[in-house]
C-alpha positions in Angstrom: 86.0 85.0 59.2 88.2 81.8 58.9 91.4 83.8 59.6 92.1 86.5 62.1 94.3 88.8 60.1 95.7 92.3 60.2 98.1 94.5 58.2 100.9 92.8 60.0 99.9 89.3 58.7 97.8 86.4 59.9 97.4 86.3 63.6 95.0 83.4 64.2 92.8 80.7 62.7 89.2 79.8 63.5 88.9 77.0 66.1 85.5 75.7 64.9 82.6 76.6 62.7 80.4 76.2 65.8 82.0 79.1 67.7 83.5 82.6 67.2 86.8 81.5 68.8 90.3 81.5 67.3 93.6 79.9 67.9 96.5 82.3 67.9 99.4 81.4 65.6 102.6 81.7 67.7 104.8 80.4 64.9 104.0 83.4 62.8 104.3 86.1 65.5 105.2 86.6 69.1 102.2 87.6 71.3 101.9 89.5 74.5 98.8 90.7 76.3 97.9 93.8 78.3 95.1 93.5 80.9 92.1 95.6 80.1 92.4 97.7 83.2 96.0 98.7 82.2 95.5 99.7 78.6 95.5 103.5 79.4 99.0 103.3 80.9 101.9 104.6 78.7 104.1 101.5 79.5 101.8 98.8 80.8 103.0 95.4 81.9 102.5 92.6 79.4 101.7 89.0 80.0 102.8 85.9 78.0 100.4 83.6 76.3 100.9 81.1 79.2 99.9 83.7 81.7 96.4 84.8 80.5 93.3 83.5 82.1 89.8 82.6 80.8 87.1 85.2 81.6 89.4 88.2 81.2 90.0 90.7 78.4 93.4 91.7 77.0 94.8 94.0 74.4 96.9 92.1 72.0 100.6 93.0 71.4 102.3 91.5 68.4 106.0 91.3 67.4 106.4 90.3 63.8 109.0 88.1 62.2 109.9 90.7 59.6 111.8 93.6 61.1 111.1 92.6 64.7 108.5 95.4 65.0 106.4 95.3 68.2 102.9 96.7 68.0 100.0 97.3 70.3 97.3 96.0 68.0 94.4 97.9 69.4 92.3 94.7 69.4 90.7 93.8 72.7 90.3 90.0 72.9 88.4 87.7 75.3 90.3 84.7 76.6 87.3 82.3 76.5 88.7 79.0 77.7 91.5 76.5 77.3 91.4 73.7 74.8 90.8 70.3 76.4 90.3 66.7 75.4 86.6 66.8 76.4 86.0 69.6 73.9 83.3 68.6 71.5 83.3 71.7 69.4 86.9 71.8 68.2 88.2 68.9 66.1 91.1 67.0 67.7 93.2 64.0 66.6 91.5 60.7 67.0 94.5 59.2 68.8 94.9 60.4 72.4 97.6 63.1 72.6 98.6 65.5 75.4 96.7 68.8 74.9 99.0 71.8 75.8 97.7 74.9 77.6 96.2 76.5 74.5 93.9 79.5 75.0 91.0 80.1 72.7 90.2 83.8 72.1 87.3 85.8 70.6 87.4 89.5 69.5 85.7 91.9 71.9 86.2 95.4 70.5 88.7 97.9 69.2 90.6 99.9 71.8 90.9 103.0 69.6 87.3 103.0 68.7 85.6 105.8 70.7 82.5 108.0 70.6 84.3 111.1 71.9 82.6 114.4 71.2 83.9 116.2 74.4 86.2 113.7 76.1 83.6 111.3 77.4 85.4 108.4 75.7 82.5 106.0 75.1 83.8 102.7 73.8 82.2 99.8 72.1 81.9 97.8 75.4 79.9 100.7 76.9 77.4 100.7 74.0 77.2 96.9 74.0 76.5 96.8 77.7 73.8 99.4 77.4 72.1 97.5 74.5 72.4 94.2 76.3 70.8 95.6 79.4 67.9 97.0 77.4 67.4 93.6 75.7 67.3 91.9 79.1 64.6 94.3 80.2 62.5 93.5 77.1 62.7 89.8 77.9 61.0 90.5 81.2 58.1 91.7 79.1 58.3 88.5 77.1 59.7 90.3 74.1 62.2 87.7 72.9 64.9 89.4 70.8 68.7 89.6 70.8 71.3 91.8 69.3 72.3 90.9 65.7 74.7 93.8 65.2 75.0 97.6 65.6 77.0 100.5 64.5 77.2 104.0 66.0 78.7 107.4 65.4 78.9 110.9 67.0 76.6 113.3 65.0 78.7 116.5 65.2 76.8 118.6 62.6 74.1 119.5 65.2 74.5 121.4 68.4 74.5 120.0 71.0 76.1 116.9 69.4 74.6 113.5 70.0 75.2 109.8 69.4 73.3 107.9 66.7 73.0 104.1 66.9 71.8 101.8 64.2 70.6 98.5 65.6 69.6 95.2 64.0 67.7 92.6 66.2 67.2 88.9 66.0 63.8 87.4 66.8 63.3 84.1 68.6 62.0 81.8 65.9 59.6 80.1 68.3 58.3 83.4 69.8 58.2 86.0 67.1 57.3 89.6 68.2 54.0 91.0 67.1 53.2 94.5 65.8 52.4 95.9 69.2 55.7 94.6 70.7 57.6 96.1 67.7 55.9 99.5 68.3 56.8 99.3 72.0 60.5 98.6 71.0 60.5 101.6 68.6 58.9 103.9 71.2 61.2 103.1 74.1 64.5 102.1 72.4 66.3 105.5 72.5 65.3 106.4 76.0 66.1 103.0 77.5 69.5 102.9 75.8 70.2 106.5 77.0 69.4 105.5 80.6 71.7 102.4 80.4 74.6 104.2 78.7 74.5 106.7 81.5 75.0 103.8 83.9 77.8 102.3 81.8 79.8 105.5 81.3 79.8 108.1 84.1 81.6 110.6 81.9 78.8 110.4 79.3 76.3 110.8 82.1 78.1 114.0 83.3 78.0 115.6 79.8 74.3 114.7 79.4 73.6 116.3 82.8 75.3 119.4 81.7 73.4 119.4 78.4 76.6 119.4 76.4 75.3 116.3 74.6 71.7 115.7 73.3 70.0 112.4 74.0 70.8 109.3 71.9 69.0 108.6 68.7 68.5 104.8 68.1 67.3 103.6 64.7 66.1 100.1 64.1 67.2 98.6 60.8 65.6 95.8 58.8 66.7 92.2 59.2 69.7 91.4 57.0 70.9 95.0 56.8 74.4 94.3 58.2 74.9 91.1 56.2 73.9 93.1 53.1 76.5 95.7 54.0 79.2 93.0 54.4 78.3 91.6 51.0 78.5 95.1 49.5 82.0 95.5 51.0 83.1 92.2 49.5 81.7 93.3 46.1 83.9 96.4 46.3 86.9 94.0 46.7 87.4 94.8 50.4 89.6 91.9 51.6 87.0 90.1 53.7 89.5 88.2 55.8 90.8 91.6 57.1 87.5 93.5 57.1 86.1 94.2 60.5 82.6 95.5 61.0 82.8 98.9 62.7 80.5 99.1 65.7 82.0 102.5 66.6 82.6 105.0 63.8 84.9 107.4 65.7 85.5 111.1 65.1 89.2 110.8 64.1 88.6 112.8 60.9 91.3 112.4 58.3 93.1 115.1 56.4 95.7 115.7 53.7 99.0 117.7 54.1 101.5 118.0 51.3 99.6 115.5 49.2 99.7 112.8 51.9 96.7 111.3 53.8 96.8 111.2 57.6 94.2 109.3 59.5 94.6 111.3 62.7 96.7 114.2 64.0 98.6 111.7 66.1 99.8 110.0 62.8 100.9 113.4 61.5 102.6 114.6 64.7 104.6 111.4 65.3 105.6 110.9 61.6 107.1 114.4 61.5 109.6 113.5 64.1 111.4 111.4 61.5 110.4 112.8 58.2 113.7 114.5 57.4 116.3 112.1 58.7 114.4 108.7 58.4 111.7 109.0 55.7 111.0 105.2 55.6 110.3 105.2 59.4 108.1 108.3 59.0 106.1 106.6 56.3 105.6 103.5 58.5 104.2 105.7 61.2 102.0 107.6 58.8 100.4 104.3 57.5 100.0 102.7 61.0 96.6 101.1 61.4 95.7 103.1 64.5 96.8 106.3 66.3 98.0 104.2 69.2 100.2 102.1 66.9 101.6 105.3 65.4 102.6 106.6 68.8 104.1 103.2 69.9 106.1 103.0 66.7 107.5 106.5 67.3 108.5 105.5 70.8 110.3 102.4 69.6 112.1 104.3 66.9 113.3 106.9 69.4 116.2 104.9 70.6 117.2 103.6 67.2 116.8 106.4 64.6 117.7 110.1 64.7 114.8 112.6 64.9 114.4 115.5 62.5 116.4 118.4 63.7 113.8 120.8 62.5 110.9 119.2 64.5 109.0 121.9 66.4 106.3 120.2 68.5 103.9 123.2 68.8 104.2 124.2 65.1 103.6 120.6 63.9 100.6 120.1 66.2 99.2 123.4 65.1 99.6 122.5 61.4 98.0 119.1 61.9 95.0 120.5 63.9 94.5 123.3 61.4 94.3 120.8 58.5 92.0 118.6 60.4 89.5 121.3 61.3 89.6 123.2 58.1 89.2 120.1 55.9 86.2 118.7 57.9 83.2 120.9 57.9 81.5 119.2 60.8 84.5 119.8 63.0 84.8 123.4 61.8 81.2 124.1 62.7 81.6 122.5 66.1 84.7 124.6 66.9 83.0 127.8 65.8 80.0 127.0 67.9 82.2 127.2 71.1 82.4 131.0 70.3 84.6 132.7 72.9 84.5 129.9 75.5 87.8 128.8 77.0 88.8 125.4 75.6 90.7 123.1 78.0 92.1 119.7 77.4 90.5 116.9 79.5 92.8 115.8 82.3 94.6 112.6 81.4 97.8 110.6 82.0 100.9 112.5 82.6 102.7 113.9 79.5 105.7 116.1 79.6 104.4 118.2 76.7 100.7 118.2 76.3 98.8 116.8 79.4 100.0 119.3 81.9 98.8 122.5 83.5 99.8 124.7 80.5 96.8 123.5 78.4 98.8 123.6 75.2 96.2 121.8 73.1 93.4 124.0 74.2 95.4 127.1 73.4 96.1 125.8 69.9 92.5 125.0 69.3 91.5 128.5 70.4 94.1 130.0 68.0 92.6 128.0 65.1 89.1 129.2 66.2 90.2 132.8 66.0 91.6 132.2 62.5 88.3 130.7 61.4 
């Protein structure tokens, strides 16, 4: 992509055709950065563009010109390096000029993209680390391949559920793999990735040990599969500057209530806080790009706009969950398969309403299960 763009507008421009790095565009938006280790905090500390360091990953926070809305973008970026006069990849003016402290960034993964069947929260980086570890092992056997691209999703219409990964590899042009090596890759891929993912994500390992998840199924696809998919998306008039290949197809199943589409229960829950008194703000929350953005927008609006007087947190959550589970057959089957087991929300960050000892979310899910 020549431009790094989102629903909020253009955020960056490609630095060079020789790299996957971008310049951010600080004249079009104000940027802040959250350290990767702090992204789970409700109110994490943010850094300015002058404070980030190469070799670290950050979640991007953007304040737009129009409306002064401040968003956590959900994009995890790598700060790769700083631009310098000695750089031979990025075009610079011929005349010597002072080069300011300009960071170059690349896109790492989406914060909100999770494989999350039971609360194990496997993210793109977990999967990528596992695949890279397996590729390194193959190279020890003189099998010279690298990762071209992959996508994955949680298969919830089987019990136990499992992950499915589609993987495209790149061969070394000078050392192509033979039929025997290809057969070896096909025979060992799933088990090797399974082993490495257990190392990358301890929560996934725990659920596998308890047999709550089945082993991973890895499927090799033909060379050019992902490029063909991107061309197909372009043919369907997907705006290719904004289109991002999804390496994690998460399980945030969408649903419709009162004729309106909601990407997640979070979108529905947060929008209902303003639907009566401030319908424009409610609509902005409903159409937010991610659940995290929807929650952040609601928090920002809290001190500015009045909330709906009729908002009942438990009733709204119940209605959203009921729509999500009844309109998605895979989720309905998964919930029914729990039979009479007690459902309990995974422990998480402190929350005055939901993440406490009362297990409110678990009780609502059991109520819906009884209805089904």
